C-alpha positions as CSV (number, residue, x, y, z in Angstrom):
1,M,70.5,103.2,47.8
2,K,73.7,101.1,47.9
3,K,74.2,98.1,45.7
4,D,74.1,95.7,48.7
5,K,70.6,96.7,49.9
6,F,69.3,93.2,48.9
7,I,70.8,90.8,51.5
8,K,69.3,87.7,49.8
9,S,70.5,86.3,46.5
10,L,68.3,85.8,43.5
11,R,67.8,82.1,42.6
12,V,66.8,81.4,39.0
13,G,65.9,78.0,37.4
14,I,65.3,77.3,33.7
15,I,62.8,74.4,32.7
16,Q,62.6,73.2,29.1
17,D,60.1,70.5,28.0
18,G,59.5,69.6,31.7
19,K,63.2,69.2,32.6
20,I,65.4,71.6,34.6
21,T,68.2,72.5,32.3
22,Q,69.9,75.3,34.3
23,E,69.9,76.6,37.9
24,R,72.0,79.4,39.3
25,I,72.2,81.7,42.4
26,I,72.8,85.3,41.4
27,S,74.7,87.4,43.9
28,A,72.7,90.3,45.4
29,G,72.9,93.3,43.2
30,D,73.8,91.5,39.9
31,S,71.4,91.9,36.9
32,V,70.1,88.9,34.9
33,S,69.6,88.9,31.1
34,I,68.3,86.3,28.7
35,G,68.4,85.8,24.9
36,E,70.5,84.3,22.1
37,S,73.7,86.2,22.8
38,V,76.5,84.4,24.7
39,K,76.8,87.6,26.8
40,N,73.5,86.9,28.5
41,T,73.3,85.3,31.9
42,F,71.1,82.6,30.5
43,V,71.4,81.7,26.8
44,F,68.1,80.8,25.1
45,P,67.5,79.1,21.7
46,K,66.6,81.3,18.8
47,T,63.0,82.7,19.3
48,N,61.0,85.7,18.2
49,L,59.4,86.1,21.6
50,I,62.3,88.0,23.2
51,P,65.1,90.2,21.7
52,Y,68.7,89.1,21.2
53,E,69.6,90.5,24.7
54,F,66.7,91.1,27.1
55,P,67.3,92.4,30.7
56,L,64.9,90.3,32.7
57,F,66.0,91.2,36.2
58,L,67.5,94.7,36.4
59,Y,69.2,96.0,39.5
60,H,69.4,99.7,40.2
61,A,69.6,102.0,43.3
62,K,66.1,101.0,44.6
63,G,66.5,97.3,44.2
64,Y,65.5,94.7,41.6
65,V,63.0,95.4,38.8
66,L,61.3,92.6,36.8
67,Q,60.8,93.6,33.1
68,L,58.2,91.6,31.0
69,N,56.9,92.0,27.4
70,D,53.6,91.0,25.9
71,N,54.9,87.6,24.7
72,M,55.4,86.3,28.2
73,S,52.9,84.7,30.5
74,G,53.0,83.2,34.0
75,R,52.0,84.0,37.6
76,L,53.6,86.0,40.4
77,K,53.2,86.1,44.2
78,M,54.1,89.6,45.3
79,D,54.4,90.6,48.9
80,A,52.9,94.0,48.3
81,V,49.6,92.5,46.9
82,G,49.5,89.4,49.2
83,A,48.0,87.1,46.5
84,V,49.0,85.2,43.4
85,R,48.2,87.0,40.2
86,S,48.6,86.1,36.6
87,L,50.6,88.4,34.2
88,E,47.3,89.0,32.3
89,Q,45.8,90.5,35.5
90,I,48.9,92.5,36.2
91,R,48.9,94.0,32.7
92,E,45.3,95.2,33.3
93,D,46.3,97.0,36.5
94,P,46.6,100.8,35.7
95,N,49.1,101.3,38.5
96,V,51.7,99.1,36.8
97,S,54.7,101.0,35.4
98,R,55.0,100.7,31.6
99,K,57.8,101.4,29.1
100,G,56.8,100.9,25.5
101,N,55.4,97.3,25.2
102,M,57.1,96.3,28.5
103,I,55.8,96.4,32.1
104,R,58.2,97.0,35.0
105,L,57.6,95.6,38.5
106,S,59.6,96.4,41.6
107,L,60.4,93.3,43.6
108,S,61.0,92.7,47.3
109,E,63.0,89.8,48.9
110,R,59.8,87.9,49.6
111,D,58.5,87.9,46.0
112,R,58.6,84.8,43.7
113,G,57.0,83.6,40.5
114,K,56.9,81.7,37.2
115,I,57.5,83.2,33.7
116,V,56.7,81.2,30.6
117,I,58.3,82.1,27.2
118,G,57.2,79.6,24.5
119,N,58.2,76.1,25.8
120,T,60.6,77.5,28.4
121,T,59.7,78.3,32.0
122,I,61.7,80.6,34.3
123,L,61.3,80.2,38.1
124,F,62.7,82.7,40.5
125,Q,62.8,83.5,44.2
126,F,65.1,85.2,46.7
127,V,67.2,82.9,49.1
128,P,69.9,83.5,51.7
129,P,73.3,83.7,50.1
130,P,75.5,80.6,50.4
131,P,78.2,80.7,53.1
132,V,81.4,82.4,52.1
133,Q,84.4,80.0,52.1
134,A,87.7,81.3,53.4
135,V,89.8,81.3,50.2
136,R,93.3,82.6,50.1
137,S,93.6,85.6,47.9
138,I,95.3,84.7,44.6
139,E,97.3,88.0,44.7
140,S,99.0,86.9,47.9
141,M,100.0,83.5,46.5
142,D,103.7,83.1,45.5
143,F,104.3,81.3,42.3
144,S,108.1,81.7,42.1
145,P,110.1,78.5,41.9
146,R,111.5,77.2,45.2
147,Y,114.0,74.8,43.8
148,F,115.8,73.1,46.8
149,E,114.7,75.5,49.6
150,E,111.5,73.6,50.6
151,G,111.9,70.4,48.5
152,D,111.3,66.9,49.7
153,S,114.6,65.4,51.0
154,V,113.5,61.8,50.4
155,F,112.7,62.5,46.8
156,Y,116.1,64.1,46.2
157,A,117.9,61.2,48.0
158,F,116.3,58.7,45.6
159,L,117.1,61.0,42.6
160,G,120.8,61.1,43.6
161,T,121.0,57.4,44.1
162,N,119.5,56.5,40.8
163,T,121.8,59.0,39.1
164,L,124.9,57.4,40.5
165,L,123.7,53.9,39.5
166,A,123.0,55.0,36.0
167,A,126.5,56.5,35.7
168,A,128.1,53.3,37.0
169,L,126.2,51.2,34.4
170,V,127.2,53.5,31.5
171,A,130.9,53.2,32.7
172,A,130.7,49.4,32.9
173,V,129.2,49.0,29.4
174,A,131.9,51.3,28.0
175,T,134.7,49.0,29.3
176,F,133.4,45.8,27.6
177,P,135.6,44.5,24.7
178,V,134.1,44.6,21.2
179,H,134.5,41.5,19.0
180,D,134.8,41.6,15.3
181,A,132.4,39.8,13.0
182,M,133.2,36.1,12.5
183,A,133.7,34.8,9.0
184,V,131.9,31.6,7.8
185,V,135.2,29.6,7.7
186,E,135.8,30.5,11.3
187,I,132.6,28.8,12.6
188,P,133.5,25.7,14.6
189,D,132.8,22.3,13.0
190,R,130.5,21.2,15.8
191,F,128.0,24.0,15.0
192,V,128.0,23.0,11.3
193,Q,127.4,19.3,12.2
194,I,124.4,20.4,14.4
195,V,122.9,22.3,11.5
196,L,123.3,19.5,9.1
197,E,121.8,16.9,11.4
198,S,118.8,19.2,12.0
199,K,118.0,19.5,8.3
200,E,118.4,15.7,7.8
201,R,116.0,15.1,10.6
202,Q,113.4,17.5,9.1
203,K,113.7,15.8,5.7
204,Q,113.1,12.3,7.2
205,E,110.1,13.5,9.1
206,S,108.6,15.0,5.9
207,I,109.0,11.7,4.0
208,E,107.4,9.7,6.8
209,E,104.4,12.1,6.9
210,V,103.9,11.8,3.1
211,I,103.9,7.9,3.5
212,K,101.3,8.0,6.2
213,I,99.0,10.3,4.1
214,D,99.3,7.8,1.1
215,E,98.4,4.9,3.4
216,K,95.3,6.6,4.7
217,K,94.1,7.4,1.1
218,S,94.5,3.8,0.0
219,Q,92.7,2.5,3.1
220,T,89.8,4.8,2.4
221,K,89.6,3.8,-1.2
222,E,89.5,0.1,-0.4
223,K,86.8,0.6,2.2
224,K,84.6,2.5,-0.3
225,E,85.1,-0.3,-2.9
226,E,84.0,-3.0,-0.3
227,E,80.9,-1.0,0.6
228,A,80.0,-0.6,-3.1
229,E,80.2,-4.4,-3.6
230,K,77.9,-5.0,-0.7
231,T,75.3,-2.4,-1.8
232,P,72.9,-3.6,-4.6
233,S,72.6,-1.4,-7.7
234,K,69.6,0.6,-8.5
235,E,68.7,-1.7,-11.4
236,E,68.5,-4.6,-9.0
237,K,66.2,-2.7,-6.7
238,K,63.8,-1.7,-9.6
239,P,60.8,-4.0,-9.5
240,D,59.3,-5.5,-12.6
241,A,56.6,-3.2,-14.0
242,I,54.4,-6.1,-15.1
243,S,54.5,-7.9,-11.7
244,E,53.8,-4.6,-10.0
245,A,50.6,-4.0,-12.1
246,K,49.4,-7.6,-11.3
247,Q,49.9,-7.0,-7.6
248,K,47.9,-3.8,-7.8
249,E,45.0,-5.5,-9.6
250,Q,45.0,-8.4,-7.1
251,K,45.0,-5.9,-4.2
252,K,41.9,-4.2,-5.8
253,K,40.1,-7.5,-6.0
254,D,40.8,-8.4,-2.4
255,V,39.5,-5.1,-1.2
256,I,36.2,-5.5,-3.2
257,E,35.7,-9.0,-2.0
258,N,36.4,-8.2,1.7
259,N,34.3,-4.9,1.8
260,L,30.6,-5.5,2.4
261,F,29.7,-1.9,1.5
262,I,31.4,-2.1,-1.9
263,K,29.6,-5.4,-2.6
264,Q,26.3,-3.8,-1.9
265,L,27.1,-0.7,-4.0
266,L,28.2,-2.9,-7.0
267,T,25.2,-5.2,-6.9
268,R,22.1,-4.4,-9.1
269,G,18.5,-5.7,-8.2
270,E,18.0,-9.4,-7.4
271,G,20.8,-10.6,-9.6
272,E,24.3,-11.3,-8.8
273,G,25.8,-9.1,-11.6
274,T,27.9,-6.0,-10.8
275,A,27.1,-2.5,-11.8
276,L,29.5,-0.4,-13.9
277,D,32.4,1.1,-12.1
278,L,31.0,4.4,-10.7
279,W,34.4,6.2,-10.6
280,S,37.1,5.6,-13.1
281,D,40.8,6.4,-13.0
282,A,39.9,9.9,-14.3
283,D,37.7,10.4,-11.2
284,A,40.4,9.3,-8.8
285,G,39.7,12.3,-6.5
286,L,35.9,11.8,-6.5
287,D,35.6,15.4,-7.8
288,D,32.1,15.2,-9.2
289,M,30.2,13.2,-6.5
290,D,26.8,14.7,-7.5
291,A,27.1,13.5,-11.1
292,I,28.2,10.0,-9.9
293,L,25.2,9.6,-7.6
294,A,22.8,10.9,-10.3
295,S,24.0,8.2,-12.7
296,A,23.5,5.6,-10.0
297,A,19.8,6.3,-9.4
298,G,18.8,2.8,-10.5
299,L,21.1,1.0,-8.1
300,Q,19.8,-0.8,-5.0
301,P,21.6,-2.6,-2.2
302,V,21.0,-6.3,-1.8
303,V,20.7,-7.5,1.8
304,P,19.4,-11.1,1.9
305,D,16.3,-11.7,4.1
306,T,16.2,-8.1,5.3
307,P,13.2,-5.8,4.9
308,R,13.9,-2.8,2.7
309,L,13.2,0.9,3.2
310,R,10.0,2.2,1.8
311,K,8.9,5.7,0.8
312,G,6.8,6.4,3.9
313,I,7.1,5.7,7.6
314,G,7.8,2.2,8.8
315,I,9.4,-0.8,7.1
316,S,8.4,-2.4,3.8
317,N,9.9,-4.5,1.1
318,E,9.4,-1.6,-1.5
319,M,12.7,-0.5,-3.1
320,V,14.0,3.0,-2.6
321,T,16.5,4.3,-5.1
322,I,19.5,6.4,-4.4
323,G,17.9,9.4,-6.1
324,E,14.9,9.2,-3.7
325,L,17.1,9.1,-0.6
326,G,17.5,12.9,-0.8
327,I,13.7,13.3,-0.4
328,T,13.5,12.0,3.1
329,G,12.5,14.7,5.5
330,G,13.8,15.7,8.9
331,G,13.5,18.2,11.7
332,T,15.1,21.6,11.7
333,A,17.1,23.3,14.4
334,T,18.5,26.8,14.9
335,I,21.2,28.1,17.2
336,G,20.3,31.2,19.1
337,E,22.8,34.0,19.8
338,G,23.9,34.8,23.3
339,P,23.2,38.1,25.0
340,E,25.3,41.0,23.7
341,L,27.3,43.0,26.1
342,V,25.9,46.6,26.0
343,I,28.1,49.3,27.6
344,S,26.5,52.7,28.3
345,S,28.6,55.5,29.6
346,I,28.2,59.2,30.4
347,V,31.0,61.8,30.1
348,E,30.5,65.2,31.6
349,A,32.7,68.2,32.2
350,A,32.9,70.4,35.2
351,E,33.9,74.1,35.3
352,P,37.6,74.3,34.1
353,E,40.4,76.4,35.6
354,L,41.9,78.7,33.0
355,F,45.2,80.5,33.4
356,D,46.1,83.3,30.9
357,A,43.6,81.7,28.5
358,K,42.5,83.5,25.4
359,D,38.9,82.8,24.1
360,P,37.6,80.4,26.8
361,A,34.4,79.8,24.8
362,A,36.4,78.4,21.9
363,I,38.3,76.1,24.3
364,N,35.1,74.7,25.8
365,K,33.6,74.2,22.3
366,V,36.5,72.2,21.1
367,V,36.7,70.1,24.4
368,R,33.0,69.2,24.2
369,S,33.3,68.2,20.5
370,K,35.9,65.7,21.5
371,F,33.8,63.8,24.1
372,G,33.5,60.9,21.7
373,Q,37.3,60.2,22.0
374,L,37.1,60.3,25.8
375,K,34.1,57.9,25.8
376,Y,36.2,55.5,23.6
377,C,38.8,55.3,26.3
378,Y,36.2,55.0,29.0
379,E,34.1,52.2,27.4
380,K,37.2,50.3,26.4
381,T,38.3,50.2,30.0
382,L,34.7,49.3,31.2
383,K,34.9,46.0,29.3
384,S,37.6,44.9,31.8
385,N,36.6,47.0,34.8
386,P,32.7,47.5,34.7
387,N,32.7,49.4,38.0
388,L,35.0,52.1,36.8
389,S,33.8,55.7,37.5
390,G,35.1,59.0,39.0
391,R,36.6,62.4,38.3
392,L,39.6,62.9,36.1
393,E,41.4,66.3,35.8
394,I,43.8,66.9,32.9
395,E,46.2,69.9,32.8
396,F,47.2,71.0,29.3
397,N,48.8,73.9,27.6
398,I,47.6,75.4,24.3
399,R,50.1,77.2,22.0
400,N,49.9,77.9,18.3
401,K,46.7,75.9,17.9
402,N,48.4,72.8,19.4
403,V,48.4,71.1,22.8
404,T,52.1,71.4,23.8
405,S,51.7,69.2,26.9
406,A,49.0,67.2,28.7
407,A,49.3,65.5,32.1
408,V,47.0,63.9,34.7
409,F,46.4,66.5,37.4
410,S,44.1,64.4,39.6
411,N,42.5,61.0,39.2
412,T,39.8,59.5,41.5
413,T,39.0,56.5,39.2
414,G,42.1,54.6,40.4
415,D,42.9,53.4,36.9
416,R,46.3,54.7,35.6
417,E,46.0,53.2,32.1
418,F,42.6,54.8,31.6
419,A,43.9,58.2,32.6
420,D,46.9,57.9,30.3
421,C,44.6,57.0,27.4
422,V,42.6,60.3,28.0
423,A,45.7,62.4,28.3
424,K,47.1,60.8,25.0
425,K,43.9,61.8,23.2
426,I,44.0,65.4,24.4
427,R,47.6,65.8,23.2
428,R,46.3,65.4,19.6
429,W,43.6,68.0,19.8
430,K,43.7,71.1,17.6
431,F,42.3,74.6,18.5
432,P,41.4,77.6,16.5
433,E,43.9,80.4,15.7
434,G,44.5,82.7,18.6
435,V,43.4,80.2,21.3
436,E,46.1,79.9,24.0
437,G,46.5,79.3,27.7
438,Q,47.0,76.9,30.5
439,V,43.9,74.8,31.3
440,I,43.0,72.3,34.1
441,Y,39.9,70.6,32.8
442,P,37.8,68.2,35.0
443,F,35.9,65.3,33.4
444,I,33.3,63.2,35.2
445,F,32.8,59.6,34.0
446,T,29.8,57.4,35.1
447,S,28.4,54.2,33.8
448,D,24.8,52.9,33.5
449,N,25.8,49.2,33.6
């Protein structure tokens, strides 16, 4: 078969961490290799999943052949089968051609698929070749210098004119007379006079500037002295300590005489005498109020012509001491607590879709053990959105015991923030050794509120 049997070109795209990093259209009949070597069609970062140079798409007499090893996963849609099959299913097919640990698949122009190598995804399909542009053959192009044969006449006209002007300027400069250096004694008197006058003027201006600065300093000093004379000294402002103590004592007496409560507190029995001062200067902050009231148990207020409190109910002239005031009873009251918001939720899982998954039972076991994290996201959202419910499907990939990616596949709850919370929790999950694959897991959230 001739090399141009394939009319369509091979289109290959490289996706790393969810972003397209390379895309190229390979001419029909050209092979495609991948790996670390710069000689490859697509250069990959260092990995132990593929060799240094790996021929992924190999072209021979019968057309293109796709070569895959056991470290690769993905899905292919082949025209010969008429359905989408995973690489795991293809490996189990006894009719597939094998060469060591590799399988070889013959491709047609209607085949396409996705191949996953670690965190790198390769997409391929066959497309019509781009239109061929009419390009002049480089062999037929003449690169010999043309000089003046096909030059621009306007350019050369300007070039000639500028050359003539430059030559005329050089000739004119060459004819100017050259004067010898002038000695100091030959300088005319008028220039000397100008220089001397200029220096004298500068000297006079400097003297006037110094005089102005001295005048400003003397004015400032005189102003400060006048303000100091008007301002009284600190000794004059300091009050007499004896007169200040007398004023303080007189103010204390005025307060006691004008305050009815203090009069009553300092009066004992029927007499007009005053009780001892209940708080001294040492107790200025009233720190020990209990001790003060205990020592004042014998005090009684004097209210002329007014019935006094008695120990029972009603009014009597019987005296009640301060110590007995604490015995008076009263009602009790309690403050009840409001109703507590109780949130009850149910998280269930439907049958997941597994692609190239190893040990599905282990995957289901880990997912169901993490329902508490999903309920946390759900019940936190229910506090602000009590009517939230629905089905949420998360697509995630498992590699080397970790979730390498997790994204929302479908969401009927209508709450984007809730769905992001669930996806964020799933990204932190850990799985047992040997568990790998691509999973679309549906969760159903309902509330009993």
